[in-house]
gemmi code that builds the backbone of each chain (N, CA, C; Angstrom):
import gemmi

chains = {
    "A": [
        ("GLU", (100.449, 108.968, 111.727), (99.613, 108.925, 110.525), (99.539, 110.320, 109.904)),
        ("ILE", (99.720, 110.384, 108.588), (99.623, 111.673, 107.899), (98.159, 111.965, 107.613)),
        ("VAL", (97.687, 113.114, 108.080), (96.316, 113.550, 107.823), (96.335, 114.485, 106.615)),
        ("LEU", (95.466, 114.203, 105.664), (95.342, 115.033, 104.464), (94.049, 115.826, 104.546)),
        ("THR", (94.152, 117.129, 104.351), (92.981, 118.001, 104.385), (92.778, 118.609, 103.020)),
        ("GLN", (91.626, 118.329, 102.427), (91.333, 118.842, 101.090), (90.433, 120.078, 101.184)),
        ("SER", (90.686, 121.005, 100.287), (89.840, 122.194, 100.217), (89.684, 122.633, 98.773)),
        ("PRO", (88.527, 123.257, 98.449), (87.374, 123.379, 99.335), (86.634, 122.051, 99.447)),
        ("GLY", (85.627, 121.997, 100.313), (84.832, 120.789, 100.410), (83.980, 120.594, 99.170)),
        ("THR", (83.442, 121.696, 98.675), (82.655, 121.694, 97.444), (83.109, 122.861, 96.586)),
        ("LEU", (83.238, 122.620, 95.296), (83.649, 123.645, 94.340), (82.594, 123.705, 93.241)),
        ("SER", (81.993, 124.861, 93.062), (80.933, 125.033, 92.057), (81.477, 125.857, 90.902)),
        ("LEU", (81.561, 125.249, 89.741), (82.110, 125.909, 88.556), (81.281, 125.534, 87.331)),
        ("SER", (81.555, 126.218, 86.243), (80.855, 125.949, 84.981), (81.786, 125.238, 84.013)),
        ("PRO", (81.216, 124.471, 83.095), (82.061, 123.865, 82.054), (82.876, 124.936, 81.341)),
        ("GLY", (84.131, 124.594, 81.060), (85.028, 125.540, 80.413), (85.906, 126.304, 81.388)),
        ("GLU", (85.502, 126.355, 82.650), (86.296, 127.068, 83.652), (87.457, 126.195, 84.140)),
        ("ARG", (88.326, 126.848, 84.897), (89.500, 126.175, 85.467), (89.201, 125.813, 86.917)),
        ("ALA", (89.564, 124.593, 87.303), (89.354, 124.126, 88.675), (90.689, 123.924, 89.371)),
        ("THR", (90.768, 124.399, 90.589), (91.975, 124.220, 91.393), (91.579, 123.601, 92.723)),
        ("LEU", (92.073, 122.386, 92.977), (91.757, 121.642, 94.188), (93.034, 121.514, 95.014)),
        ("SER", (92.890, 121.659, 96.329), (94.047, 121.660, 97.216), (94.039, 120.453, 98.144)),
        ("CYS", (95.234, 119.989, 98.474), (95.419, 118.882, 99.411), (96.618, 119.254, 100.288)),
        ("ARG", (96.369, 119.420, 101.573), (97.427, 119.804, 102.499), (97.682, 118.670, 103.486)),
        ("ALA", (98.948, 118.325, 103.674), (99.328, 117.224, 104.559), (99.776, 117.743, 105.913)),
        ("SER", (99.524, 116.929, 106.956), (99.899, 117.314, 108.319), (101.406, 117.196, 108.558)),
        ("GLN", (102.103, 116.490, 107.684), (103.559, 116.412, 107.717), (104.059, 116.139, 106.304)),
        ("THR", (105.327, 116.276, 106.123), (105.904, 116.170, 104.773), (105.589, 114.824, 104.133)),
        ("VAL", (105.149, 114.896, 102.883), (104.935, 113.700, 102.069), (106.216, 113.467, 101.275)),
        ("TYR", (106.978, 112.473, 101.679), (108.296, 112.259, 101.078), (108.178, 111.639, 99.684)),
        ("ARG", (109.184, 111.902, 98.884), (109.294, 111.365, 97.527), (108.093, 111.770, 96.661)),
        ("MET", (107.392, 112.826, 97.088), (106.224, 113.296, 96.326), (105.241, 112.155, 96.101)),
        ("ASN", (105.112, 111.273, 97.091), (104.234, 110.113, 96.975), (102.783, 110.512, 97.245)),
        ("LEU", (102.229, 111.289, 96.309), (100.856, 111.743, 96.435), (100.115, 111.500, 95.142)),
        ("ALA", (98.887, 110.984, 95.277), (98.060, 110.672, 94.123), (96.726, 111.399, 94.223)),
        ("TRP", (96.092, 111.548, 93.065), (94.735, 112.091, 92.976), (93.856, 111.057, 92.278)),
        ("TYR", (92.635, 110.913, 92.799), (91.659, 110.007, 92.225), (90.375, 110.773, 91.933)),
        ("GLN", (89.670, 110.320, 90.920), (88.343, 110.835, 90.586), (87.334, 109.718, 90.854)),
        ("GLN", (86.217, 110.071, 91.484), (85.160, 109.078, 91.668), (83.829, 109.648, 91.209)),
        ("LYS", (83.200, 108.955, 90.280), (81.864, 109.333, 89.832), (80.847, 108.488, 90.589)),
        ("ARG", (79.625, 109.000, 90.627), (78.578, 108.356, 91.421), (78.400, 106.898, 91.010)),
        ("GLY", (78.431, 106.025, 91.997), (78.197, 104.612, 91.735), (79.374, 103.877, 91.121)),
        ("GLN", (80.533, 104.538, 91.031), (81.708, 103.902, 90.429), (82.862, 103.833, 91.422)),
        ("ALA", (83.799, 102.964, 91.097), (85.041, 102.905, 91.869), (85.900, 104.124, 91.528)),
        ("PRO", (86.790, 104.494, 92.418), (87.719, 105.591, 92.101), (88.604, 105.240, 90.902)),
        ("ARG", (89.107, 106.283, 90.243), (90.022, 106.123, 89.116), (91.259, 106.958, 89.379)),
        ("LEU", (92.408, 106.355, 89.175), (93.672, 107.066, 89.376), (93.869, 108.099, 88.277)),
        ("LEU", (94.095, 109.349, 88.686), (94.343, 110.428, 87.725), (95.829, 110.791, 87.661)),
        ("ILE", (96.398, 111.041, 88.834), (97.757, 111.581, 88.972), (98.481, 110.794, 90.051)),
        ("TYR", (99.752, 110.487, 89.852), (100.552, 109.883, 90.911), (101.917, 110.549, 90.954)),
        ("ASP", (102.621, 110.299, 92.056), (103.896, 110.982, 92.296), (103.760, 112.493, 92.087)),
        ("ALA", (102.623, 113.004, 92.537), (102.272, 114.425, 92.566), (101.963, 115.046, 91.211)),
        ("SER", (102.627, 114.571, 90.138), (102.470, 115.288, 88.868), (102.426, 114.407, 87.625)),
        ("ILE", (102.485, 113.108, 87.783), (102.502, 112.216, 86.626), (101.084, 111.748, 86.317)),
        ("ARG", (100.645, 112.019, 85.094), (99.308, 111.567, 84.714), (99.297, 110.054, 84.518)),
        ("ALA", (98.251, 109.412, 85.012), (98.091, 107.977, 84.808), (97.701, 107.699, 83.362)),
        ("THR", (97.707, 106.441, 83.002), (97.404, 106.039, 81.630), (96.029, 106.531, 81.197)),
        ("ASP", (95.976, 107.113, 80.021), (94.726, 107.555, 79.375), (94.051, 108.735, 80.056)),
        ("ILE", (94.754, 109.437, 80.922), (94.175, 110.615, 81.552), (94.444, 111.841, 80.675)),
        ("PRO", (93.407, 112.607, 80.339), (93.587, 113.758, 79.443), (94.537, 114.806, 80.017)),
        ("ASP", (95.195, 115.542, 79.152), (96.206, 116.506, 79.622), (95.608, 117.772, 80.225)),
        ("ARG", (94.283, 117.886, 80.283), (93.699, 119.005, 81.017), (93.844, 118.809, 82.526)),
        ("PHE", (94.151, 117.576, 82.952), (94.411, 117.289, 84.362), (95.910, 117.423, 84.630)),
        ("SER", (96.254, 118.203, 85.647), (97.658, 118.304, 86.017), (97.786, 118.390, 87.534)),
        ("GLY", (98.903, 117.884, 88.031), (99.167, 117.922, 89.462), (100.473, 118.630, 89.735)),
        ("SER", (100.529, 119.278, 90.884), (101.749, 119.971, 91.277), (101.864, 119.967, 92.790)),
        ("GLY", (103.022, 120.440, 93.248), (103.227, 120.568, 94.677), (104.309, 119.664, 95.204)),
        ("SER", (104.664, 119.889, 96.470), (105.669, 119.074, 97.155), (105.587, 119.376, 98.637)),
        ("GLY", (106.254, 118.542, 99.428), (106.268, 118.787, 100.864), (104.919, 118.524, 101.499)),
        ("THR", (104.201, 119.580, 101.827), (102.894, 119.425, 102.467), (101.752, 120.009, 101.652)),
        ("ASP", (102.042, 120.658, 100.545), (100.992, 121.316, 99.771), (100.966, 120.842, 98.324)),
        ("PHE", (99.808, 120.344, 97.927), (99.651, 119.766, 96.605), (98.377, 120.302, 95.964)),
        ("THR", (98.387, 120.350, 94.647), (97.265, 120.913, 93.899), (96.941, 120.052, 92.689)),
        ("LEU", (95.652, 119.858, 92.468), (95.158, 119.261, 91.229), (94.473, 120.385, 90.443)),
        ("THR", (94.863, 120.544, 89.207), (94.273, 121.561, 88.359), (93.622, 120.905, 87.153)),
        ("ILE", (92.401, 121.318, 86.883), (91.720, 120.897, 85.649), (91.595, 122.162, 84.821)),
        ("SER", (92.278, 122.199, 83.696), (92.463, 123.466, 82.992), (91.175, 124.009, 82.389)),
        ("ARG", (90.380, 123.134, 81.847), (89.141, 123.559, 81.184), (88.125, 122.444, 81.418)),
        ("LEU", (87.159, 122.698, 82.302), (86.247, 121.655, 82.735), (85.338, 121.155, 81.610)),
        ("GLU", (85.275, 119.839, 81.519), (84.322, 119.174, 80.634), (83.164, 118.668, 81.483)),
        ("PRO", (81.995, 118.439, 80.890), (80.839, 117.972, 81.695), (81.142, 116.700, 82.486)),
        ("GLU", (81.967, 115.821, 81.935), (82.262, 114.556, 82.626), (83.231, 114.721, 83.790)),
        ("ASP", (83.771, 115.915, 84.004), (84.731, 116.119, 85.096), (84.062, 116.405, 86.431)),
        ("PHE", (82.754, 116.634, 86.428), (82.063, 116.955, 87.676), (81.867, 115.657, 88.460)),
        ("ALA", (82.556, 115.581, 89.594), (82.685, 114.317, 90.327), (83.335, 114.625, 91.673)),
        ("LEU", (83.643, 113.539, 92.413), (84.395, 113.652, 93.663), (85.882, 113.435, 93.380)),
        ("TYR", (86.722, 114.166, 94.101), (88.168, 114.009, 93.942), (88.817, 113.792, 95.307)),
        ("PHE", (89.688, 112.807, 95.352), (90.397, 112.469, 96.588), (91.899, 112.503, 96.344)),
        ("CYS", (92.636, 112.989, 97.337), (94.083, 112.828, 97.303), (94.457, 111.677, 98.243)),
        ("GLN", (95.604, 111.096, 98.006), (96.116, 109.988, 98.815), (97.622, 110.133, 98.932)),
        ("GLN", (98.137, 109.972, 100.151), (99.591, 109.891, 100.308), (99.963, 108.442, 100.549)),
        ("TYR", (101.048, 108.017, 99.947), (101.506, 106.636, 100.101), (102.992, 106.612, 100.444)),
        ("SER", (103.447, 107.664, 101.113), (104.865, 107.726, 101.465), (105.185, 106.988, 102.757)),
        ("THR", (104.186, 106.745, 103.566), (104.398, 106.031, 104.825), (103.912, 104.594, 104.692)),
        ("SER", (104.179, 103.816, 105.724), (103.812, 102.392, 105.652), (102.298, 102.183, 105.649)),
        ("ARG", (101.558, 103.175, 106.106), (100.091, 103.122, 106.055), (99.612, 104.344, 105.277)),
        ("ALA", (99.071, 104.118, 104.114), (98.605, 105.227, 103.286), (97.347, 105.846, 103.892)),
        ("THR", (97.077, 107.087, 103.516), (95.862, 107.761, 103.968), (95.272, 108.563, 102.821)),
        ("PHE", (93.960, 108.823, 102.917), (93.234, 109.608, 101.920), (92.762, 110.918, 102.539)),
        ("GLY", (92.596, 111.919, 101.704), (91.889, 113.117, 102.109), (90.391, 112.847, 102.130)),
        ("GLN", (89.633, 113.814, 102.648), (88.184, 113.597, 102.811), (87.399, 113.886, 101.543)),
        ("GLY", (88.072, 114.456, 100.546), (87.424, 114.653, 99.252), (86.968, 116.074, 98.981)),
        ("THR", (86.945, 116.416, 97.709), (86.361, 117.666, 97.211), (85.307, 117.296, 96.181)),
        ("ARG", (84.117, 117.836, 96.361), (83.050, 117.603, 95.378), (83.066, 118.751, 94.371)),
        ("LEU", (83.236, 118.418, 93.127), (83.217, 119.402, 92.039), (81.840, 119.326, 91.392)),
        ("GLU", (81.063, 120.408, 91.536), (79.692, 120.401, 91.033), (79.480, 121.497, 90.005)),
        ("ILE", (78.476, 121.281, 89.183), (78.157, 122.239, 88.127), (77.440, 123.442, 88.725)),
        ("LYS", (77.922, 124.618, 88.379), (77.306, 125.855, 88.882), (76.064, 126.193, 88.092)),
    ],
    "B": [
        ("GLU", (94.162, 91.520, 79.954), (93.562, 92.673, 80.635), (93.473, 92.401, 82.135)),
        ("VAL", (93.934, 93.362, 82.915), (93.865, 93.237, 84.365), (92.428, 93.423, 84.830)),
        ("GLN", (91.940, 92.483, 85.650), (90.585, 92.595, 86.185), (90.575, 92.221, 87.659)),
        ("LEU", (89.764, 92.953, 88.421), (89.501, 92.626, 89.815), (87.989, 92.539, 89.956)),
        ("VAL", (87.490, 91.375, 90.290), (86.053, 91.150, 90.377), (85.705, 90.741, 91.799)),
        ("GLN", (84.862, 91.540, 92.408), (84.529, 91.320, 93.816), (83.254, 90.505, 93.990)),
        ("SER", (83.121, 89.910, 95.143), (81.917, 89.151, 95.463), (80.739, 90.098, 95.676)),
        ("GLY", (79.549, 89.532, 95.715), (78.334, 90.322, 95.730), (77.987, 90.916, 97.088)),
        ("ALA", (76.949, 91.748, 97.058), (76.499, 92.444, 98.256), (76.100, 91.454, 99.354)),
        ("GLU", (76.315, 91.892, 100.601), (76.025, 91.054, 101.752), (75.152, 91.814, 102.741)),
        ("VAL", (74.210, 91.110, 103.334), (73.407, 91.654, 104.426), (73.594, 90.724, 105.613)),
        ("LYS", (74.083, 91.275, 106.715), (74.417, 90.469, 107.883), (73.872, 91.133, 109.145)),
        ("LYS", (73.846, 90.332, 110.207), (73.426, 90.850, 111.513), (74.659, 91.136, 112.366)),
        ("PRO", (74.551, 92.065, 113.305), (75.672, 92.320, 114.216), (76.099, 91.030, 114.913)),
        ("GLY", (77.417, 90.871, 115.021), (77.965, 89.677, 115.662), (78.286, 88.556, 114.702)),
        ("GLU", (77.732, 88.605, 113.473), (78.016, 87.561, 112.494), (79.401, 87.754, 111.886)),
        ("SER", (79.900, 86.685, 111.275), (81.176, 86.748, 110.583), (80.938, 86.918, 109.090)),
        ("LEU", (81.983, 87.382, 108.383), (81.859, 87.609, 106.947), (83.234, 87.580, 106.304)),
        ("LYS", (83.276, 87.058, 105.090), (84.509, 87.070, 104.291), (84.109, 87.466, 102.880)),
        ("ILE", (84.633, 88.589, 102.384), (84.364, 89.000, 101.012), (85.622, 88.778, 100.180)),
        ("SER", (85.424, 88.652, 98.872), (86.543, 88.257, 98.027), (86.769, 89.202, 96.858)),
        ("CYS", (87.949, 89.092, 96.302), (88.373, 89.899, 95.156), (89.186, 88.981, 94.254)),
        ("LYS", (88.572, 88.517, 93.181), (89.253, 87.594, 92.270), (89.943, 88.389, 91.183)),
        ("THR", (91.213, 88.117, 90.994), (92.004, 88.878, 90.029), (92.388, 88.020, 88.829)),
        ("SER", (92.701, 88.693, 87.737), (93.192, 88.005, 86.548), (93.968, 88.984, 85.698)),
        ("GLY", (94.765, 88.447, 84.778), (95.470, 89.292, 83.822), (96.837, 89.781, 84.257)),
        ("TYR", (97.303, 89.344, 85.409), (98.638, 89.729, 85.863), (99.132, 88.699, 86.876)),
        ("ASP", (100.404, 88.830, 87.261), (100.976, 87.910, 88.254), (100.549, 88.328, 89.656)),
        ("PHE", (99.546, 87.615, 90.184), (98.947, 87.962, 91.476), (99.980, 88.023, 92.596)),
        ("THR", (101.025, 87.208, 92.513), (101.944, 87.087, 93.640), (102.917, 88.249, 93.766)),
        ("THR", (102.990, 89.118, 92.762), (104.033, 90.159, 92.783), (103.513, 91.583, 92.907)),
        ("TYR", (102.221, 91.747, 93.115), (101.662, 93.081, 93.324), (100.941, 93.138, 94.668)),
        ("TRP", (101.233, 94.181, 95.462), (100.425, 94.412, 96.655), (98.982, 94.679, 96.223)),
        ("ILE", (98.040, 94.146, 97.018), (96.622, 94.387, 96.750), (95.982, 94.759, 98.072)),
        ("GLY", (95.070, 95.727, 98.037), (94.536, 96.230, 99.283), (93.034, 96.416, 99.264)),
        ("TRP", (92.538, 96.932, 100.402), (91.110, 97.182, 100.581), (90.898, 98.614, 101.048)),
        ("VAL", (89.829, 99.212, 100.538), (89.480, 100.594, 100.858), (88.015, 100.620, 101.240)),
        ("ARG", (87.720, 101.291, 102.337), (86.339, 101.402, 102.803), (85.747, 102.755, 102.426)),
        ("GLN", (84.474, 102.748, 102.057), (83.737, 103.985, 101.826), (82.385, 103.856, 102.497)),
        ("MET", (82.236, 104.532, 103.617), (80.964, 104.534, 104.323), (79.967, 105.392, 103.553)),
        ("PRO", (78.674, 105.182, 103.765), (77.658, 105.875, 102.967), (77.868, 107.385, 102.927)),
        ("GLY", (78.006, 107.920, 101.741), (78.155, 109.351, 101.554), (79.445, 109.944, 102.062)),
        ("LYS", (80.424, 109.092, 102.333), (81.675, 109.560, 102.932), (82.871, 109.339, 102.011)),
        ("GLY", (84.053, 109.648, 102.561), (85.279, 109.525, 101.788), (85.878, 108.139, 101.823)),
        ("LEU", (87.106, 108.048, 101.331), (87.811, 106.774, 101.232), (88.704, 106.584, 102.449)),
        ("GLU", (88.763, 105.341, 102.933), (89.635, 104.995, 104.065), (90.478, 103.774, 103.691)),
        ("TRP", (91.755, 103.875, 103.937), (92.699, 102.790, 103.629), (92.600, 101.734, 104.717)),
        ("VAL", (92.074, 100.560, 104.360), (91.902, 99.484, 105.331), (93.229, 98.758, 105.549)),
        ("GLY", (93.868, 98.367, 104.451), (95.120, 97.640, 104.556), (95.478, 96.983, 103.243)),
        ("ILE", (96.647, 96.355, 103.205), (97.120, 95.715, 101.996), (97.838, 94.417, 102.321)),
        ("ILE", (98.005, 93.588, 101.293), (98.707, 92.321, 101.462), (99.577, 92.073, 100.241)),
        ("TYR", (100.719, 91.458, 100.467), (101.579, 91.014, 99.374), (101.367, 89.519, 99.237)),
        ("PRO", (100.645, 89.076, 98.207), (100.293, 87.650, 98.108), (101.506, 86.725, 98.009)),
        ("GLY", (102.642, 87.254, 97.576), (103.826, 86.410, 97.448), (104.264, 85.785, 98.753)),
        ("ASP", (104.098, 86.534, 99.867), (104.494, 85.983, 101.173), (103.453, 86.237, 102.255)),
        ("SER", (102.292, 86.768, 101.853), (101.171, 87.063, 102.759), (101.501, 88.113, 103.818)),
        ("ASP", (102.498, 88.940, 103.558), (102.790, 90.072, 104.450), (101.621, 91.053, 104.363)),
        ("ALA", (100.988, 91.366, 105.491), (99.816, 92.236, 105.501), (100.048, 93.422, 106.431)),
        ("ARG", (99.529, 94.566, 106.042), (99.611, 95.791, 106.837), (98.202, 96.345, 106.975)),
        ("TYR", (97.916, 96.988, 108.113), (96.570, 97.477, 108.381), (96.612, 98.942, 108.789)),
        ("GLY", (95.580, 99.677, 108.422), (95.418, 101.026, 108.908), (95.123, 100.988, 110.407)),
        ("PRO", (95.470, 102.050, 111.134), (95.303, 102.057, 112.595), (93.865, 101.754, 113.041)),
        ("SER", (92.899, 102.243, 112.303), (91.499, 102.044, 112.691), (91.013, 100.627, 112.436)),
        ("PHE", (91.765, 99.884, 111.649), (91.321, 98.558, 111.229), (92.146, 97.431, 111.840)),
        ("GLN", (93.297, 97.762, 112.403), (94.143, 96.749, 113.036), (93.360, 96.015, 114.116)),
        ("GLY", (93.320, 94.674, 114.037), (92.589, 93.892, 115.016), (91.095, 93.784, 114.766)),
        ("GLN", (90.585, 94.563, 113.796), (89.149, 94.545, 113.502), (88.831, 93.684, 112.286)),
        ("VAL", (89.767, 93.585, 111.357), (89.583, 92.800, 110.139), (90.846, 91.984, 109.864)),
        ("THR", (90.706, 91.024, 108.964), (91.853, 90.231, 108.531), (91.881, 90.205, 107.012)),
        ("ILE", (93.043, 90.523, 106.467), (93.249, 90.456, 105.022), (94.080, 89.210, 104.724)),
        ("SER", (93.651, 88.455, 103.714), (94.374, 87.245, 103.345), (94.357, 87.088, 101.828)),
        ("ALA", (95.101, 86.109, 101.354), (95.175, 85.878, 99.910), (95.384, 84.395, 99.648)),
        ("ASP", (94.769, 83.908, 98.572), (94.950, 82.523, 98.130), (95.622, 82.568, 96.766)),
        ("ARG", (96.913, 82.253, 96.766), (97.676, 82.359, 95.509), (97.169, 81.376, 94.458)),
        ("SER", (96.637, 80.232, 94.882), (96.224, 79.199, 93.924), (95.057, 79.637, 93.057)),
        ("ILE", (94.267, 80.612, 93.548), (93.129, 81.093, 92.768), (93.170, 82.615, 92.590)),
        ("SER", (94.348, 83.215, 92.838), (94.563, 84.650, 92.591), (93.468, 85.516, 93.213)),
        ("THR", (93.159, 85.240, 94.455), (92.047, 85.917, 95.116), (92.478, 86.469, 96.475)),
        ("ALA", (92.073, 87.714, 96.726), (92.301, 88.337, 98.026), (90.982, 88.381, 98.796)),
        ("TYR", (91.117, 88.432, 100.124), (89.937, 88.400, 100.987), (90.026, 89.456, 102.081)),
        ("LEU", (88.856, 89.864, 102.521), (88.728, 90.729, 103.686), (87.677, 90.078, 104.582)),
        ("GLN", (88.027, 89.845, 105.844), (87.077, 89.161, 106.692), (86.935, 89.799, 108.066)),
        ("TRP", (85.757, 89.569, 108.625), (85.406, 90.015, 109.966), (84.957, 88.803, 110.770)),
        ("SER", (85.310, 88.769, 112.033), (84.851, 87.672, 112.890), (83.558, 88.037, 113.615)),
        ("SER", (83.339, 89.332, 113.828), (82.135, 89.772, 114.531), (81.771, 91.169, 114.033)),
        ("LEU", (80.818, 91.220, 113.131), (80.457, 92.482, 112.487), (79.731, 93.423, 113.430)),
        ("LYS", (79.900, 94.720, 113.170), (79.168, 95.763, 113.877), (78.386, 96.568, 112.848)),
        ("ALA", (77.369, 97.271, 113.305), (76.608, 98.124, 112.391), (77.511, 99.151, 111.715)),
        ("SER", (78.533, 99.607, 112.421), (79.442, 100.611, 111.870), (80.362, 100.063, 110.773)),
        ("ASP", (80.326, 98.753, 110.537), (81.079, 98.170, 109.416), (80.336, 98.298, 108.095)),
        ("SER", (79.097, 98.779, 108.143), (78.305, 98.946, 106.923), (78.977, 99.964, 106.002)),
        ("ALA", (79.274, 99.539, 104.795), (80.010, 100.389, 103.865), (80.166, 99.654, 102.541)),
        ("ILE", (80.703, 100.366, 101.565), (81.199, 99.719, 100.344), (82.690, 99.460, 100.564)),
        ("TYR", (83.119, 98.275, 100.231), (84.532, 97.911, 100.325), (85.063, 97.640, 98.923)),
        ("TYR", (86.122, 98.356, 98.576), (86.766, 98.162, 97.279), (88.094, 97.433, 97.474)),
        ("CYS", (88.391, 96.511, 96.579), (89.757, 96.012, 96.511), (90.464, 96.801, 95.411)),
        ("ALA", (91.766, 96.930, 95.537), (92.526, 97.718, 94.573), (93.958, 97.222, 94.557)),
        ("ARG", (94.580, 97.314, 93.379), (95.937, 96.814, 93.200), (96.920, 97.959, 93.060)),
        ("HIS", (98.104, 97.764, 93.607), (99.166, 98.749, 93.415), (99.547, 98.837, 91.941)),
        ("ASN", (100.082, 99.994, 91.532), (100.312, 100.197, 90.100), (101.678, 99.720, 89.629)),
        ("ARG", (102.485, 99.185, 90.530), (103.773, 98.604, 90.103), (104.016, 97.335, 90.897)),
        ("GLY", (104.519, 96.334, 90.211), (104.828, 95.086, 90.883), (105.986, 95.247, 91.841)),
        ("ASP", (105.943, 94.509, 92.940), (107.014, 94.495, 93.930), (107.282, 95.867, 94.525)),
        ("ALA", (106.323, 96.774, 94.438), (106.508, 98.130, 94.956), (105.482, 98.399, 96.037)),
        ("TYR", (105.960, 99.016, 97.135), (105.068, 99.270, 98.276), (104.520, 100.691, 98.264)),
        ("ASN", (105.393, 101.656, 98.143), (104.983, 103.067, 98.185), (104.549, 103.549, 96.808)),
        ("VAL", (103.406, 103.026, 96.387), (102.848, 103.387, 95.081), (101.338, 103.466, 95.238)),
        ("PRO", (100.635, 104.103, 94.301), (99.182, 104.217, 94.418), (98.468, 102.978, 93.861)),
        ("PHE", (97.139, 102.993, 94.022), (96.291, 101.962, 93.439), (95.923, 102.374, 92.014)),
        ("ASP", (96.073, 101.447, 91.066), (95.689, 101.824, 89.702), (94.552, 100.994, 89.139)),
        ("ARG", (94.274, 99.845, 89.754), (93.169, 99.008, 89.294), (92.267, 98.722, 90.488)),
        ("TRP", (90.971, 98.864, 90.250), (90.021, 98.721, 91.338), (88.949, 97.691, 90.990)),
        ("GLY", (88.463, 97.017, 92.031), (87.276, 96.198, 91.853), (86.042, 97.083, 91.808)),
        ("GLN", (84.897, 96.465, 91.584), (83.655, 97.228, 91.425), (83.019, 97.586, 92.770)),
        ("GLY", (83.562, 97.046, 93.857), (83.021, 97.342, 95.182), (82.043, 96.284, 95.656)),
        ("THR", (82.060, 96.037, 96.967), (81.107, 95.129, 97.612), (80.407, 95.900, 98.724)),
        ("LEU", (79.080, 95.959, 98.632), (78.285, 96.640, 99.654), (78.020, 95.673, 100.803)),
        ("VAL", (78.448, 96.072, 101.986), (78.198, 95.284, 103.191), (77.228, 96.064, 104.072)),
        ("THR", (76.107, 95.432, 104.388), (75.101, 96.056, 105.256), (74.976, 95.197, 106.510)),
        ("VAL", (75.169, 95.841, 107.655), (75.057, 95.136, 108.941), (73.914, 95.776, 109.722)),
        ("SER", (72.876, 94.993, 109.915), (71.699, 95.543, 110.575), (70.940, 94.437, 111.294)),
        ("SER", (70.418, 94.784, 112.457), (69.644, 93.800, 113.203), (68.202, 93.757, 112.692)),
    ],
}
model = gemmi.Model(1)
for chain_id, residues in chains.items():
    chain = gemmi.Chain(chain_id)
    for i, (resn, *xyz) in enumerate(residues, 1):
        res = gemmi.Residue()
        res.name, res.seqid = resn, gemmi.SeqId(i, " ")
        for name, pos in zip(("N", "CA", "C"), xyz):
            atom = gemmi.Atom()
            atom.name, atom.element = name, gemmi.Element(name[0])
            atom.pos, atom.b_iso = gemmi.Position(*pos), 0.0
            res.add_atom(atom)
        chain.add_residue(res)
    model.add_chain(chain)
structure = gemmi.Structure()
structure.add_model(model)
structure.setup_entities()
């Protein structure tokens, strides 16, 4: 099973700032099969990025994903108030997908 | 429009059985993998497992193998997650979610149900 470790656990930033979230895998994630999800309180997760760098439908271009192998990054270029939420990475390269434990992005 | 609508919240006692549902519409149910994700109170997401309704091929996460059963009824485009004997540690929100490409296994979830809260308490 691939274990995903997200860092930091909590990120405190202000609107307008740049956010960088990390997701590190315990072994290579093949075919860049890594996704990022956003979850707001009381809501289901929403797909933001898949295949490491492809934005999902209707996702603003301030969200971008990068990385390969075992190290992946989600970047939010300029934080909007609605971006403060939980973020999870997921690998789906193996027969059993796994999620990271999440990064909480909070307003400073 | 693709929709996944889950059954309502459940309160059960340890040892009881339970089956929750996820009714889908707006797409060909038989050609997309659909799965379940657990979120324990205040915690992260855990991949429970998935099923391909076209042939009922099901896969389970290591922690869930033998603990739950995932099934699908093609006639009513509905997926299910069931327990034969609940434990207090099964208390969580369970989301159903669909893969983002038909007939594809190694892809993410792009459509989610609203979640079903399961509470197991004596």
